N, C-alpha and C positions, 0 to 999 in steps of 0.2 A: 667602376671606382665610386666611392662615396663622395658626395658633394658637401662643401662647407655649409653649416647651418645658417649662415649669414650672408653668403654670396654665392656666385656660380663657380668659384674656384674648387679644385680638388681638396678634400680634407686631408692635408698632408702634415698636420701638426699634432702632437700628442699633448693634449691640454690636461692639466691637473683638475680633477673634479673638485677637490678641496685644496685651495692654495696653501703653499707651505707656511706662509705667515699666519694663516688661521689655525693650522695644526700646531704650530709652535706656541701660539697664545693659549690654545686650549690644552696644550700638553697631551694631545691625543695620539697614542702609539699602540692602543689595544686592538684586539680583533674587531673587525667590523663586518656586519652582514651586508651582502649585496645581492640584489635581485634585478635583473635586466630583462625586460619583456617577458616572454614565457619561459625563460631559462630557469632552472632550479636555483634556489638560494644557495650562496656560497658564504663561507667565512674567509675573510681576507686577513692575512697575517699583519697587515698594517694598512692604514687609510690612504696611502700615497697612490691612489688610483688615477691612471691617465687614460684618456679615451681619444680616439681619432675622429673628431667631429667637426673640427674647424680648420681653416687654412692658416698657413704661416703669416700671411699678410694681416688677417683679422686678429689672430692670437697675439702677434707681436706689435700690432698697431693700436687700433682704437680699443680693443679689449684690455690691453695692458694699460693704456692710459686711464681708462675708466676704472679698472681695479685699483691702481695706484692712487687715484684721486679720492677713492672711497675708503682706503685703509684707515685714515684717522677717524672717520665717522663710525664705521663698522667696528673697528677695534675698540673704541670707547664703548659702544653699545654692548659689545660681547663682554666687557669687564664690568657692565652694570653701572657705567658712568653716565649720570644724567647730563644732557646737553640740549641746548636749543639749536635747531637747524633753520638756517636762513632759507630763502626761496631757492637759491641755486644749489645749496647742499641737498635739499629735498628733491630737486630735479635730478641731481647726480645719482642719489640713492635709488630713486624710482627707475632710472635708466638702467 
């Protein structure tokens, strides 16, 4: 069994490679190229790719909190909105 990338638990959660909120903001629904490891490149019908690389505890716990706390920052940057980041926001984004 594959282990979680962040702890010793079993990787039993299918995590989005690109979160839904990012895909919606970018309006990305076109074919995407995917290449994993030594596998041949594939064209995906949509970018809603999920991988089993983390456990439910990490995915629904600290990873969820970290993502949600960064949505306002990353969302503005994706829309080319200039903003100043305080020290805590910089730390969150770097994390």
